[in-house]
N, C-alpha and C positions, 0 to 999 in steps of 0.2 A: 894449182888448179885445174890442170888438164886431167890430172888423175883423178880428182875428185868427180870431175864431170864423167868420165869414162868408166868408173865404178858406179855411180847413180845410174847412167846408161845401159850396164850390166846387169844390175839389180833389177829394174824394171823387165828385161826382156826376160826374166827367170819368174814372172809374177805369173802364177798361176790362174786360169780364167774359168771363173765358179759361175755356172749357169744361174741367172737371175730368176726366180718364181714367178709365175703369174701372180700380177696384183688384182685378181678381181675379186670385189668385195662379197662376201659372204652375204646368202639370201638369209639375212636376219628376222626379216618380218614376214616370211613365206610367202613373198610375192609372186614365186612361181605357181603358188598352187590356185593364183586367181586369173592365170593366162587365158584360159576359158572365157574369161569375159570381154577380150579386147573386141571391139567393134559395137558391143552391147551398148542399147540405149542407157541411160542413168537412170531409169526408171527401176532397174533390176535392184537397186542399192534399198527400193522399201521392202523387197521380200527376202530381203538376206541379213544376218548379222555377222558384224567383223570383230575381230578381237582389237582392243584398244591399243594402242594409239591406231587411229585412223584418220585421214582427211581425204576430202572429196574436192578437187581445185578444177574449177570452172574455166573454161577459156578468158584469157586475160587478168584473171585473178590475181591480186597479187598474195602474196606467200611470204610467211619468214623464212629466213635463210639457216636457220640452227638446223643442225643435223642430228637425228634422232634414229639409228640404225632399226630399232624396234617398230618403227611408223609406218603403217603402210599407207602408200599414197596412190590417187588416182586421177591422170589429169585426164579431161574432158574436151573433145573439140567444139569449135563452134556450134554445132549440130545437138550437142549432149550426150556425145559416145564415146566411149572409154577408148583412149587414144595411146595411153602410157601407164604402166603399173610399177610402180619402184618403191624402194626404202630409203627412208631419210628425213 
């Protein structure tokens, strides 16, 4: 029993440490292309066209929690200004 424990302890010491890659989600919906809209009034949406799927989420609005990596989302604050742009 002691020899088995010693062997397991020795083997765990031999384990190599492999660096974990950064787990950032890729910008699959192109949200970074719209970063200049941060802080703008939601009135800007009437002058622009966006790829589908896209949704505008007003402050306090209930939304579905289904994840769609290609969907572009705009979160608005209480005053109707864009406060967050994200994929999902």
